[in-house]
C-alpha positions as CSV (number, residue, x, y, z in Angstrom):
1,X,0.0,0.0,0.0
2,X,1.7,3.2,-1.2
3,X,1.0,6.5,0.4
4,X,1.4,9.7,-1.6
5,X,3.1,12.7,-0.3
6,X,-0.1,14.8,-0.1
7,X,-1.7,12.0,2.0
8,X,1.3,12.1,4.4
9,X,0.9,15.8,4.7
10,X,-2.9,15.4,5.3
11,X,-2.4,12.8,8.0
12,X,0.3,14.9,9.7
13,X,-1.9,18.0,9.7
14,X,-4.9,15.9,10.9
15,X,-2.8,14.4,13.7
16,X,-1.6,17.9,14.8
17,X,-5.1,19.3,14.8
18,X,-6.4,16.3,16.8
19,X,-3.5,16.7,19.3
20,X,-4.2,20.4,19.5
21,X,-7.9,19.9,20.3
22,X,-7.0,17.1,22.7
23,X,-4.6,19.4,24.6
24,X,-7.3,22.1,24.7
25,X,-9.8,19.6,26.2
26,X,-7.1,18.5,28.7
27,X,-6.6,22.1,29.9
28,X,-10.3,22.7,30.1
29,X,-11.0,19.5,32.1
30,X,-9.7,19.7,35.7
31,X,-7.8,16.6,36.8
32,X,-10.1,13.8,37.7
33,X,-13.2,15.2,36.0
34,X,-13.3,12.6,33.2
35,X,-15.2,9.4,33.8
36,X,-13.4,7.1,36.3
37,X,-10.2,9.1,35.7
38,X,-9.1,9.2,39.4
39,X,-9.4,5.4,39.7
40,X,-7.4,4.9,36.5
41,X,-4.8,7.3,37.7
42,X,-4.5,5.7,41.1
43,X,-3.7,2.3,39.4
44,X,-0.8,4.1,37.7
45,X,0.5,5.7,40.9
46,X,0.2,2.4,42.7
47,X,2.4,0.8,40.1
48,X,5.0,3.6,40.3
49,X,5.1,3.7,44.1
50,X,4.9,0.0,44.9
51,X,6.2,-1.6,41.7
52,X,3.4,-4.2,41.9
53,X,-0.2,-4.5,40.7
54,X,-3.1,-3.7,43.1
55,X,-5.2,-6.7,44.1
56,X,-8.8,-6.5,45.1
57,X,-9.4,-8.6,48.2
58,X,-13.1,-8.0,48.8
59,X,-15.8,-5.3,48.8
60,X,-14.0,-3.3,51.5
61,X,-10.7,-3.1,49.6
62,X,-9.0,0.3,49.5
63,X,-7.5,-0.2,46.1
64,X,-8.9,1.5,43.0
65,X,-11.9,-0.3,41.4
66,X,-10.1,-0.1,38.0
67,X,-7.5,-2.5,39.4
68,X,-9.3,-5.3,37.5
69,X,-8.5,-3.7,34.1
70,X,-6.0,-5.3,31.7
71,X,-2.6,-3.8,32.1
72,X,-1.2,-2.3,28.9
73,X,-2.2,1.3,29.3
74,X,-1.2,1.4,33.0
75,X,2.2,-0.2,32.4
76,X,2.9,2.3,29.6
77,X,1.8,5.2,31.7
78,X,3.8,4.0,34.7
79,X,7.0,3.7,32.6
80,X,6.4,7.2,31.2
81,X,5.8,8.7,34.7
82,X,8.2,6.6,36.8
83,X,10.8,9.3,36.9
84,X,8.5,11.9,38.5
85,X,8.6,12.3,42.4
86,X,4.9,11.7,43.0
87,X,5.0,12.9,46.6
88,X,6.0,16.4,45.5
89,X,2.5,17.7,44.6
90,X,-0.5,15.5,45.5
91,X,-3.8,15.6,43.7
92,X,-6.2,15.8,46.6
93,X,-9.6,14.1,46.2
94,X,-11.9,16.3,48.3
95,X,-15.4,15.6,47.0
96,X,-17.6,18.4,46.0
97,X,-20.7,18.0,48.3
98,X,-22.8,19.9,45.7
99,X,-21.8,17.9,42.7
100,X,-24.6,17.4,40.1
101,X,-24.3,14.4,37.9
102,X,-27.6,14.4,36.1
103,X,-27.3,15.2,32.4
104,X,-28.3,18.7,31.4
105,X,-27.5,21.2,28.6
106,X,-26.3,24.8,29.2
107,X,-26.7,26.7,31.3
108,X,-27.6,24.0,33.9
109,X,-24.5,22.0,32.6
110,X,-22.2,24.7,34.0
111,X,-23.2,24.4,37.7
112,X,-21.4,22.1,40.1
113,X,-20.2,19.6,37.4
114,X,-16.8,19.2,39.2
115,X,-16.8,15.9,41.0
116,X,-14.0,17.0,43.3
117,X,-12.9,20.4,44.7
118,X,-10.2,22.0,42.7
119,X,-7.8,24.9,43.3
120,X,-8.4,27.1,40.2
121,X,-4.6,27.5,39.9
122,X,-4.1,23.7,39.3
123,X,-4.1,24.4,35.6
124,X,-0.6,26.0,36.1
125,X,0.7,23.1,38.3
126,X,3.0,20.8,36.4
127,X,4.8,19.1,39.2
128,X,4.5,15.8,41.0
129,X,1.2,13.9,40.5
130,X,-0.1,16.8,38.5
131,X,2.6,16.3,35.9
132,X,2.1,12.5,36.0
133,X,-1.6,13.0,35.4
134,X,-1.0,15.2,32.3
135,X,1.5,12.7,30.9
136,X,-1.0,9.8,31.4
137,X,-3.5,11.9,29.5
138,X,-1.0,12.5,26.7
139,X,-0.5,8.8,26.3
140,X,-4.3,8.5,25.7
141,X,-4.0,11.3,23.1
142,X,-1.1,9.5,21.3
143,X,-3.2,6.3,21.4
144,X,-6.0,8.4,19.8
145,X,-3.7,9.5,17.0
146,X,-2.6,5.9,16.5
147,X,-6.3,4.8,16.2
148,X,-7.0,7.5,13.6
149,X,-4.0,6.5,11.5
150,X,-5.0,2.8,11.7
151,X,-8.6,3.7,10.6
152,X,-7.0,5.4,7.6
153,X,-5.0,2.3,6.8
154,X,-8.0,0.0,7.4
155,X,-10.1,1.9,4.8
156,X,-7.3,1.8,2.3
157,X,-7.0,-1.9,2.7
158,X,-10.7,-2.7,2.6
159,X,-11.6,-0.1,-0.1
160,X,-8.4,-0.1,-2.3
161,X,-8.0,2.9,-4.5
162,X,-10.3,5.0,-2.4
163,X,-7.7,7.4,-1.0
164,X,-10.1,10.3,-0.5
165,X,-12.5,8.0,1.3
166,X,-9.8,6.8,3.7
167,X,-8.9,10.4,4.5
168,X,-12.5,11.3,5.0
169,X,-12.9,8.4,7.5
170,X,-9.8,9.5,9.4
171,X,-11.1,13.0,9.6
172,X,-14.5,11.9,10.7
173,X,-13.0,10.0,13.6
174,X,-10.5,12.7,14.5
175,X,-13.3,15.3,14.8
176,X,-15.8,13.2,16.7
177,X,-16.4,15.3,19.9
178,X,-16.7,12.4,22.3
179,X,-13.7,10.6,20.8
180,X,-11.6,13.7,21.4
181,X,-12.7,13.9,25.0
182,X,-12.1,10.2,25.6
183,X,-8.6,10.5,24.1
184,X,-7.9,13.4,26.4
185,X,-8.4,11.6,29.7
186,X,-6.6,9.1,31.9
187,X,-8.3,6.0,30.7
188,X,-7.5,2.8,28.8
189,X,-10.3,3.3,26.3
190,X,-8.4,5.2,23.7
191,X,-5.7,2.5,23.7
192,X,-8.4,-0.2,23.5
193,X,-9.8,1.5,20.3
194,X,-6.3,1.6,18.9
195,X,-5.8,-2.1,19.7
196,X,-9.1,-2.9,18.1
197,X,-8.1,-1.0,14.9
198,X,-4.7,-2.8,14.9
199,X,-6.4,-6.2,15.1
200,X,-8.9,-5.4,12.4
201,X,-6.0,-4.3,10.1
202,X,-4.2,-7.5,10.8
203,X,-7.2,-9.6,10.1
204,X,-7.9,-7.7,6.8
205,X,-4.2,-8.2,5.8
206,X,-4.5,-11.9,6.4
207,X,-7.8,-12.1,4.4
208,X,-6.2,-10.3,1.5
209,X,-2.9,-12.2,1.5
210,X,-2.9,-15.1,3.9
211,X,0.5,-16.4,5.1
212,X,2.3,-17.6,8.1
213,X,3.7,-14.2,8.8
214,X,0.3,-12.5,8.5
215,X,-1.2,-15.1,10.9
216,X,1.5,-14.3,13.4
217,X,0.8,-10.6,13.1
218,X,-2.9,-11.4,13.7
219,X,-2.0,-13.2,16.9
220,X,0.2,-10.4,18.2
221,X,-2.4,-7.7,17.3
222,X,-5.1,-9.6,19.1
223,X,-2.9,-10.0,22.1
224,X,-2.2,-6.3,22.2
225,X,-5.9,-5.5,21.8
226,X,-6.8,-7.8,24.6
227,X,-4.1,-6.4,26.9
228,X,-5.5,-3.0,26.2
229,X,-9.0,-3.9,27.4
230,X,-10.9,-7.1,28.1
231,X,-13.8,-6.0,26.0
232,X,-11.7,-6.7,22.9
233,X,-12.0,-10.4,23.7
234,X,-14.9,-10.5,21.1
235,X,-12.3,-10.0,18.3
236,X,-11.0,-13.6,18.9
237,X,-14.1,-15.5,18.0
238,X,-14.6,-13.0,15.1
239,X,-11.1,-13.9,13.9
240,X,-11.9,-17.6,14.1
241,X,-15.1,-17.1,12.2
242,X,-13.3,-15.0,9.6
243,X,-10.7,-17.7,9.2
244,X,-13.3,-20.4,8.7
245,X,-15.1,-18.6,5.9
246,X,-12.0,-17.0,4.4
247,X,-12.0,-16.3,0.7
248,X,-8.9,-18.4,0.4
249,X,-10.6,-21.6,1.5
250,X,-8.9,-23.4,-1.4
251,X,-5.6,-23.5,0.6
252,X,-4.9,-26.8,2.4
253,X,-6.7,-27.2,5.7
254,X,-3.5,-28.3,7.3
255,X,-1.7,-25.1,6.4
256,X,-4.7,-22.9,7.4
257,X,-5.1,-24.8,10.7
258,X,-1.5,-24.3,11.5
259,X,-1.8,-20.6,10.8
260,X,-4.8,-20.4,13.1
261,X,-2.9,-22.2,15.8
262,X,0.0,-19.8,15.3
263,X,-2.2,-16.8,15.7
264,X,-3.8,-18.2,18.9
265,X,-0.4,-18.9,20.2
266,X,0.5,-15.3,19.8
267,X,-2.6,-14.3,21.8
268,X,-1.6,-16.7,24.5
269,X,2.0,-15.5,24.6
270,X,1.0,-11.9,25.0
271,X,-2.1,-12.1,27.2
272,X,-2.2,-15.6,28.6
273,X,-0.1,-14.6,31.6
274,X,-2.5,-11.9,32.6
275,X,-5.5,-14.2,32.1
276,X,-3.8,-16.9,34.3
277,X,-3.0,-14.4,37.0
278,X,-6.6,-13.3,37.2
279,X,-7.8,-16.9,37.3
280,X,-5.4,-17.6,40.1
281,X,-6.4,-14.6,42.2
282,X,-10.2,-14.4,41.4
283,X,-11.1,-17.7,39.8
284,X,-12.1,-15.6,36.8
285,X,-9.7,-14.9,33.9
286,X,-11.3,-11.5,33.3
287,X,-11.7,-10.5,37.0
288,X,-15.3,-9.6,36.2
289,X,-16.7,-10.8,39.6
290,X,-14.0,-9.0,41.5
291,X,-14.9,-5.8,39.7
292,X,-18.6,-6.2,40.4
293,X,-17.7,-6.7,44.1
294,X,-16.2,-3.2,44.5
295,X,-18.4,-0.9,42.3
296,X,-21.5,0.6,43.7
297,X,-23.6,0.9,40.5
298,X,-24.5,-2.8,40.2
299,X,-28.2,-3.2,39.2
300,X,-30.3,-5.0,41.9
301,X,-32.2,-6.6,39.1
302,X,-32.0,-6.6,35.2
303,X,-33.7,-3.7,33.5
304,X,-37.2,-4.2,32.2
305,X,-37.8,-4.2,28.4
306,X,-39.1,-0.6,28.6
307,X,-35.9,0.5,30.3
308,X,-33.8,-0.4,27.3
309,X,-35.2,2.5,25.3
310,X,-33.8,5.0,27.9
311,X,-30.5,3.0,28.1
312,X,-29.9,3.2,24.4
313,X,-31.0,6.9,24.1
314,X,-28.6,7.8,26.8
315,X,-25.9,5.7,25.1
316,X,-26.4,7.5,21.8
317,X,-26.1,10.8,23.7
318,X,-22.9,9.9,25.4
319,X,-21.4,8.4,22.3
320,X,-21.5,11.7,20.5
321,X,-21.1,14.7,22.8
322,X,-20.8,14.5,26.6
323,X,-18.3,15.6,29.2
324,X,-17.6,15.4,33.0
325,X,-17.1,12.7,35.5
326,X,-20.7,11.4,35.1
327,X,-20.9,12.6,31.4
328,X,-23.6,15.0,32.6
329,X,-22.4,18.0,30.5
330,X,-24.3,17.6,27.4
331,X,-25.4,19.8,24.4
332,X,-28.7,21.2,23.5
333,X,-31.2,18.5,22.5
334,X,-31.4,19.5,18.8
335,X,-27.8,18.6,18.4
336,X,-28.5,15.0,19.2
337,X,-31.5,15.1,16.8
338,X,-29.1,15.7,14.0
339,X,-26.9,12.8,15.2
340,X,-30.0,10.6,15.3
341,X,-30.9,11.7,11.8
342,X,-27.4,10.9,10.5
343,X,-27.4,7.4,12.1
344,X,-30.8,6.6,10.6
345,X,-29.8,7.9,7.2
346,X,-26.6,6.0,7.3
347,X,-28.4,2.7,8.3
348,X,-30.7,3.2,5.3
349,X,-27.9,4.0,3.0
350,X,-25.9,0.9,4.0
351,X,-28.8,-1.3,2.8
352,X,-29.3,0.9,-0.3
353,X,-25.6,0.7,-1.2
354,X,-25.4,-3.0,-0.7
355,X,-28.5,-3.7,-2.8
356,X,-27.2,-1.3,-5.5
357,X,-23.7,-2.8,-5.7
358,X,-25.1,-6.4,-5.7
359,X,-27.5,-5.6,-8.5
360,X,-24.7,-4.2,-10.6
361,X,-22.3,-7.0,-9.7
362,X,-19.8,-4.5,-8.3
363,X,-19.5,-6.1,-4.8
364,X,-17.0,-8.9,-5.0
365,X,-17.0,-11.7,-2.6
366,X,-13.8,-10.7,-0.8
367,X,-14.9,-7.1,-0.2
368,X,-18.3,-8.3,1.0
369,X,-16.6,-10.7,3.4
370,X,-14.4,-7.9,4.8
371,X,-17.4,-5.6,5.3
372,X,-19.3,-8.3,7.0
373,X,-16.5,-8.9,9.5
374,X,-16.7,-5.2,10.5
375,X,-20.5,-5.3,10.7
376,X,-20.2,-8.3,12.9
377,X,-17.7,-6.6,15.1
378,X,-20.1,-3.7,15.6
379,X,-22.8,-6.2,16.5
380,X,-20.4,-7.9,19.0
381,X,-19.7,-4.5,20.7
382,X,-23.5,-3.9,21.0
383,X,-24.0,-7.3,22.5
384,X,-21.2,-6.7,25.0
385,X,-22.9,-3.3,25.9
386,X,-26.2,-5.1,26.5
387,X,-24.6,-7.8,28.6
388,X,-22.8,-5.2,30.7
389,X,-26.0,-3.1,31.2
390,X,-27.9,-6.2,32.3
391,X,-25.7,-6.2,35.4
392,X,-24.5,-2.6,35.8
393,X,-26.1,0.8,35.4
394,X,-23.7,2.1,32.7
395,X,-25.6,3.3,29.6
396,X,-22.4,4.9,28.3
397,X,-21.8,5.2,24.6
398,X,-18.0,5.0,25.0
399,X,-18.4,1.3,25.8
400,X,-19.2,0.9,22.1
401,X,-16.1,2.7,21.0
402,X,-14.0,-0.5,20.5
403,X,-16.0,-0.8,17.3
404,X,-15.4,2.8,16.3
405,X,-13.0,1.8,13.5
406,X,-15.6,-0.6,12.0
407,X,-18.3,2.1,12.4
408,X,-16.4,4.7,10.3
409,X,-15.6,2.1,7.7
410,X,-19.2,1.3,7.3
411,X,-20.1,5.0,7.2
412,X,-17.7,6.0,4.5
413,X,-18.5,2.9,2.5
414,X,-22.2,3.9,2.5
415,X,-21.7,7.5,1.7
416,X,-18.5,7.6,-0.4
417,X,-19.5,5.0,-3.0
418,X,-18.7,3.3,-5.3
419,X,-20.3,4.4,-7.5
420,X,-19.8,8.0,-6.4
421,X,-22.9,10.1,-6.3
422,X,-22.6,13.8,-5.7
423,X,-25.4,14.2,-3.2
424,X,-24.3,11.1,-1.2
425,X,-20.8,12.4,-0.9
426,X,-22.1,15.8,0.2
427,X,-23.8,14.1,3.2
428,X,-20.4,12.8,4.5
429,X,-18.8,16.2,3.9
430,X,-21.6,18.1,5.6
431,X,-21.3,15.7,8.6
432,X,-17.6,16.3,8.9
433,X,-18.1,20.1,8.9
434,X,-20.8,19.7,11.5
435,X,-18.7,17.6,13.9
436,X,-15.6,19.8,13.4
437,X,-17.5,22.8,14.5
438,X,-18.9,20.9,17.5
439,X,-15.4,19.7,18.4
440,X,-14.3,23.3,18.7
441,X,-17.5,24.3,20.6
442,X,-17.0,21.3,22.9
443,X,-14.1,23.3,24.3
444,X,-15.4,26.8,24.2
445,X,-19.1,26.4,24.9
446,X,-19.3,23.3,27.1
447,X,-16.1,22.3,28.8
448,X,-14.5,25.6,29.7
449,X,-17.6,27.4,31.1
450,X,-18.5,24.3,33.1
451,X,-15.2,24.3,35.0
452,X,-13.8,27.8,34.8
453,X,-16.0,30.7,35.9
454,X,-14.3,34.1,35.6
455,X,-13.5,36.5,38.3
456,X,-14.6,40.1,37.9
457,X,-13.9,43.6,39.2
458,X,-16.5,45.8,40.8
459,X,-16.9,47.8,37.6
460,X,-17.8,44.7,35.7
461,X,-20.9,43.9,37.8
462,X,-24.0,44.0,35.6
463,X,-25.7,47.4,35.8
464,X,-29.2,46.0,35.9
465,X,-28.5,44.1,39.1
466,X,-30.9,44.6,42.0
467,X,-28.5,45.9,44.6
468,X,-28.7,44.3,48.1
469,X,-25.3,44.7,49.8
470,X,-25.9,42.0,52.4
471,X,-22.8,41.3,54.4
472,X,-22.2,37.9,56.1
473,X,-19.7,37.5,59.0
474,X,-17.1,34.8,59.3
475,X,-17.6,31.9,61.8
476,X,-13.9,32.0,62.5
477,X,-11.8,34.8,63.9
478,X,-13.1,37.8,65.9
479,X,-16.9,38.1,66.1
480,X,-18.4,40.5,63.7
481,X,-15.6,40.2,61.1
482,X,-17.1,40.6,57.6
483,X,-16.3,37.9,55.2
484,X,-18.4,38.1,52.0
485,X,-20.9,40.5,50.6
486,X,-23.9,39.8,48.3
487,X,-23.8,42.7,46.0
488,X,-27.1,42.0,44.3
489,X,-29.3,39.6,42.3
490,X,-31.2,39.4,39.1
491,X,-34.0,36.9,38.9
492,X,-36.2,36.3,35.8
493,X,-38.9,35.9,34.8
494,X,-41.0,38.1,37.1
495,X,-44.2,36.1,36.3
496,X,-44.0,32.3,36.3
497,X,-46.3,29.4,35.6
498,X,-46.4,26.4,37.9
499,X,-43.4,24.1,37.2
500,X,-41.4,26.8,35.4
501,X,-37.8,27.5,36.4
502,X,-36.2,30.7,37.7
503,X,-33.0,32.0,36.2
504,X,-31.0,33.6,39.0
505,X,-27.8,35.6,38.8
506,X,-26.1,36.6,42.1
507,X,-22.9,38.6,42.4
508,X,-20.6,38.3,45.5
509,X,-17.5,40.0,46.7
510,X,-15.1,38.3,49.1
511,X,-14.0,40.8,51.7
512,X,-11.1,38.9,53.3
513,X,-9.4,35.5,53.0
514,X,-11.5,32.5,54.0
515,X,-10.2,29.6,55.9
516,X,-13.1,27.3,55.2
517,X,-15.0,26.4,52.1
518,X,-18.4,27.9,52.9
519,X,-21.4,27.2,50.7
520,X,-24.0,29.5,49.3
521,X,-27.7,28.5,49.5
522,X,-30.4,30.0,47.2
523,X,-33.9,28.9,48.3
524,X,-37.2,30.0,46.7
525,X,-40.3,30.0,48.9
526,X,-43.9,30.8,48.4
527,X,-45.2,34.0,50.1
528,X,-43.3,37.0,51.4
529,X,-42.0,35.3,54.5
530,X,-40.0,32.0,54.2
531,X,-40.8,31.2,57.8
532,X,-44.5,30.7,56.9
533,X,-44.2,29.6,53.3
534,X,-43.5,26.5,51.3
535,X,-40.1,25.8,49.8
536,X,-40.4,25.3,46.0
537,X,-36.8,25.1,44.8
538,X,-33.3,25.3,46.1
539,X,-29.7,25.3,44.8
540,X,-26.6,25.0,47.1
541,X,-23.1,25.5,45.8
542,X,-19.6,26.5,46.4
543,X,-18.9,29.9,44.9
544,X,-18.5,30.3,41.2
545,X,-21.0,27.4,40.5
546,X,-18.5,25.1,42.2
547,X,-15.4,26.3,40.4
548,X,-14.1,28.7,43.1
549,X,-14.0,27.1,46.5
550,X,-13.9,30.0,49.0
551,X,-10.4,29.1,50.3
552,X,-9.1,29.7,46.8
553,X,-11.1,32.8,46.1
554,X,-8.9,36.0,46.0
555,X,-10.2,38.7,48.3
556,X,-11.5,41.8,46.6
557,X,-12.6,40.0,43.5
558,X,-16.2,39.5,42.4
559,X,-17.9,36.3,41.3
560,X,-21.2,36.4,39.4
561,X,-22.9,33.1,39.1
562,X,-26.1,32.1,37.3
563,X,-28.3,29.2,38.1
564,X,-31.5,27.7,36.7
565,X,-33.7,26.7,39.7
566,X,-36.6,24.4,38.8
567,X,-39.7,25.0,41.0
568,X,-42.2,22.5,42.2
569,X,-45.9,23.7,41.9
570,X,-47.0,25.6,45.0
571,X,-49.8,24.1,47.0
572,X,-51.8,27.3,46.9
573,X,-52.0,29.9,44.2
574,X,-51.7,32.8,43.4
575,X,-48.6,33.5,45.4
576,X,-45.5,35.7,45.3
577,X,-42.1,34.1,45.5
578,X,-39.3,35.0,47.9
579,X,-35.6,34.3,47.5
580,X,-33.8,33.4,50.7
581,X,-30.0,33.6,50.5
582,X,-27.6,32.3,53.0
583,X,-24.0,31.2,53.6
584,X,-23.2,28.1,55.7
585,X,-20.6,25.6,56.6
586,X,-21.4,22.4,54.7
587,X,-18.6,20.4,56.4
588,X,-20.2,20.7,59.9
589,X,-23.0,18.3,60.7
590,X,-25.2,21.2,62.1
591,X,-24.7,23.3,58.9
592,X,-24.1,26.5,60.9
593,X,-25.2,29.7,59.1
594,X,-22.9,32.7,58.8
595,X,-24.4,35.7,60.8
596,X,-25.8,38.4,58.6
597,X,-24.6,41.9,59.4
598,X,-27.1,43.7,57.1
599,X,-30.1,42.8,55.0
600,X,-33.2,40.7,55.7
601,X,-31.9,37.5,54.2
602,X,-34.8,37.2,51.8
603,X,-36.5,39.3,49.2
604,X,-39.7,38.9,47.1
605,X,-38.8,38.8,43.4
606,X,-41.5,37.0,41.3
607,X,-45.1,35.6,41.4
608,X,-47.1,32.7,40.2
609,X,-50.6,33.9,39.2
610,X,-53.7,31.8,39.2
611,X,-55.0,30.2,36.1
612,X,-58.8,30.7,36.3
613,X,-61.7,29.5,34.2
614,X,-63.7,32.7,34.9
615,X,-65.0,34.2,31.6
616,X,-63.8,37.7,30.6
617,X,-67.4,39.1,30.6
618,X,-68.5,37.4,33.8
619,X,-70.7,39.5,36.1
620,X,-69.5,41.0,39.3
621,X,-70.9,41.8,42.8
622,X,-68.9,44.9,43.7
623,X,-66.3,47.3,42.4
624,X,-63.5,49.0,44.3
625,X,-61.4,51.8,42.8
626,X,-58.9,51.6,41.5
627,X,-59.0,48.3,39.7
628,X,-60.6,45.6,41.8
629,X,-63.8,43.6,41.2
630,X,-65.5,41.2,43.6
631,X,-66.7,38.4,41.3
632,X,-68.2,36.0,43.9
633,X,-68.4,35.1,47.6
634,X,-69.5,32.2,49.8
635,X,-70.1,31.7,53.5
636,X,-69.5,28.7,55.7
637,X,-70.6,29.0,59.4
638,X,-68.7,27.0,62.0
639,X,-68.9,27.0,65.8
640,X,-65.6,28.8,66.1
641,X,-66.1,31.3,63.3
642,X,-67.1,32.0,59.7
643,X,-65.2,31.1,56.6
644,X,-65.6,33.6,53.8
645,X,-64.5,32.6,50.3
646,X,-63.8,35.6,48.0
647,X,-63.0,35.8,44.3
648,X,-61.3,39.0,43.1
649,X,-60.4,40.2,39.7
650,X,-57.9,43.0,39.0
651,X,-58.9,45.4,36.2
652,X,-55.8,47.5,36.6
653,X,-52.7,47.3,38.8
654,X,-53.9,48.4,42.2
655,X,-51.6,50.3,44.6
656,X,-49.4,48.3,47.0
657,X,-50.2,48.0,50.7
658,X,-54.0,47.4,50.4
659,X,-55.8,45.3,53.0
660,X,-59.2,43.7,53.0
661,X,-61.7,44.1,55.9
662,X,-64.6,41.9,56.8
663,X,-67.2,43.1,59.3
664,X,-69.9,41.0,60.9
665,X,-72.8,43.3,61.9
666,X,-75.9,42.5,63.9
667,X,-79.4,43.4,62.9
668,X,-78.9,46.9,64.4
669,X,-75.7,47.5,62.3
670,X,-73.4,47.2,65.2
671,X,-69.9,45.6,64.7
672,X,-69.7,42.2,66.2
673,X,-66.5,40.6,64.8
674,X,-64.1,41.1,61.9
675,X,-61.3,39.7,59.8
676,X,-58.8,42.2,58.4
677,X,-55.5,41.6,56.7
678,X,-53.7,41.6,53.3
679,X,-55.1,39.5,50.5
680,X,-54.3,35.8,50.9
681,X,-52.8,36.3,54.3
682,X,-50.0,38.3,52.7
683,X,-49.0,35.6,50.2
684,X,-50.1,37.8,47.3
685,X,-50.0,41.5,48.1
686,X,-51.8,44.0,45.8
687,X,-48.5,45.4,44.6
688,X,-48.1,42.2,42.5
689,X,-51.5,42.2,41.0
690,X,-51.9,42.8,37.2
691,X,-54.9,43.6,35.1
692,X,-56.9,40.5,34.2
693,X,-55.7,38.4,37.1
694,X,-58.1,36.3,39.2
695,X,-57.3,36.0,42.9
696,X,-59.1,33.5,45.1
697,X,-58.8,33.6,48.9
698,X,-60.5,32.4,52.1
699,X,-60.8,34.7,55.1
700,X,-61.8,33.9,58.6
701,X,-64.0,35.8,61.0
702,X,-63.1,34.5,64.4
703,X,-65.9,34.3,66.9
704,X,-63.8,34.2,70.0
705,X,-66.7,35.0,72.2
706,X,-70.1,33.3,71.8
707,X,-72.7,35.6,70.2
708,X,-76.4,35.4,70.3
709,X,-78.2,33.4,67.6
710,X,-79.9,35.3,64.9
711,X,-79.5,37.1,61.6
712,X,-76.2,38.9,60.8
713,X,-74.8,40.7,57.9
714,X,-71.2,40.5,56.4
715,X,-69.6,43.6,54.8
716,X,-66.4,43.7,52.8
717,X,-64.1,46.6,51.7
718,X,-60.6,47.7,51.1
719,X,-58.3,50.2,52.8
720,X,-54.8,51.5,52.5
721,X,-52.8,50.3,55.5
722,X,-50.6,53.3,55.5
723,X,-53.3,56.0,55.6
724,X,-56.3,54.0,56.8
725,X,-58.4,55.4,54.0
726,X,-61.0,53.1,52.4
727,X,-61.1,52.5,48.7
728,X,-64.3,53.9,47.0
729,X,-66.8,51.0,46.7
730,X,-69.7,50.4,44.4
731,X,-72.4,47.7,44.4
732,X,-73.4,45.6,41.3
733,X,-75.7,48.4,40.1
734,X,-72.9,51.0,40.2
735,X,-74.2,52.8,43.2
736,X,-71.7,54.0,45.8
737,X,-71.7,51.8,48.9
738,X,-72.3,53.7,52.2
739,X,-69.1,54.0,54.1
740,X,-67.3,52.3,51.2
741,X,-68.5,49.0,52.8
742,X,-70.2,46.5,50.5
743,X,-72.8,44.2,52.1
744,X,-72.3,40.6,51.0
745,X,-75.6,39.2,52.5
746,X,-77.1,37.8,55.6
747,X,-76.4,34.6,57.4
748,X,-77.9,32.8,60.4
749,X,-76.0,32.0,63.6
750,X,-77.7,29.0,65.1
751,X,-78.1,28.6,68.9
752,X,-75.1,27.0,70.7
753,X,-75.5,23.2,71.1
């Protein structure tokens, strides 16, 4: 297979671009924030420090759970980092108590996605374990380059003469966002994919030109693939199947059998020792049972049939674009819709292309056999994924990546011909442009904002912020020492529907160095007073959405953080919403709050109006100016008092501070009892009313002292609490009500039992 000079230049530039993106992803992702990265790294440091392999000795073992992995990646990383004094700078694994692992797109994906607490300056630390961590990541990136180059070679061998197609496949793999992230982490997955690509190349070489030498290379390649990761074991039965139906079946069986034996001997020589060691230690050559004993995400029972839809939907999401320790940093939903469309169109095109080539007699037996081998390998990877998810909650698309070389071969065969059709080739090129853009956005839009919130100066605080200037005092040091100041907030929208989320921006200034990592709490309550309301939503976090622990926050700088806070529907509507803000010590079991030097600690900021079925032209019983109608009322008499149900409608925005009065009068017009107060007990003051709103409330007239039985009248009205003046009132005919007090009707108080 000859490679032209322009192809070498293309592959060199492609490799540099891939390494550049990989390095950017590495810088953006704090150490330990890729899936299982800390456990993979602890296996490497164990090897370097103890010169032996960690052994799992039961569910309470203190060795990393990735100790059951096959050794190739860890040995290579240990050799590359063995010269580093690992005790110089240690990667501390302090968990982030506010970590959010559930998948979400921006801006939710930017809050508390760090699994552990990081010093924001660690990006500049290149000593000790920090340097070893970055070198281990670099080995993954180099394995990623190897896999890309092997994919190029694979397509050249399976589709001879299709140089452009091979370069297209290599580029598609290089600019696949999740593949870049995977090859930028401390993990054996990138090397496993490279091992898979190496084995597929060797198997194709044998199929094209079988020989003793090629059979030996197959054995060595399979051994390397297996040492990279146990999931590559499926390549061995695939190789045997391919050997059995080889296009060169006319060769003597004795020779072919010897070649098969030679290849299997190569596998045994490379990986047999490790399989035997696992069997000796765990009575399991793949250490599968030992691994299951130490992980905590084992399923209590197999998933139901309906669960598999969610499993595969999550897998297709994490196979394309996802970041973070739990792969919870995802893109907007429409991005995955385009991925779904591409997969569906590719599947249809595979069948269309196969049918077309067969009808034209352009698909020879050997090429069809090679394509079938790769389709089968993709199917084996899916079966392994299903088998794993029967036992473990791991719907992760990267588990399918061992078949990534086969996948891109199938994709370019479907879209790049032969025979070449312009619109078909444009699909592949459009997809490459799409994923290249997403690969760049993966760094700038998703990874960097999730882990690196900027510091600001006071003159950079948003001008439309609602200023509060609440100061919180430190729990340590002299009493009354100010620590942090809440400059202000911005909460939107002002009017919400039940179940809608609040977008909250809060800006803080650190006044002096902090000796503890205090947490912020943002709580949304119904009503104007959280002590009497219902909590509807809450977000707790270290400063900077988790990226600036307070011990690392430079005094005098400002952090502005934005959260999306989902709300549960309130039990009673309409209501205003109040934001309660506090600072507390999450490390203490009592969660002590920092004293507040100034400010109330909560502030009303929004409302949830009532959705009413009252018609626009409904009749009314009374009118109060300005802008209030009484639509209906109802009495319920009890021994202890009278429950009055009132339905109001705002025809304009009434002034704030209005109160309702209810008077119970006897037959002579004398006042007997009353029930004054703000509408809905203060949960929905008139300052929040808008034209067209319906407000329903229940008011209580307390009969503390027994009153004589008889006929009584109930009157209602409004007054300004500040001035005591009543609002002008009119009855249903439009006549002014005497004393601005509207009679609601008569009721009977029965004799006491």
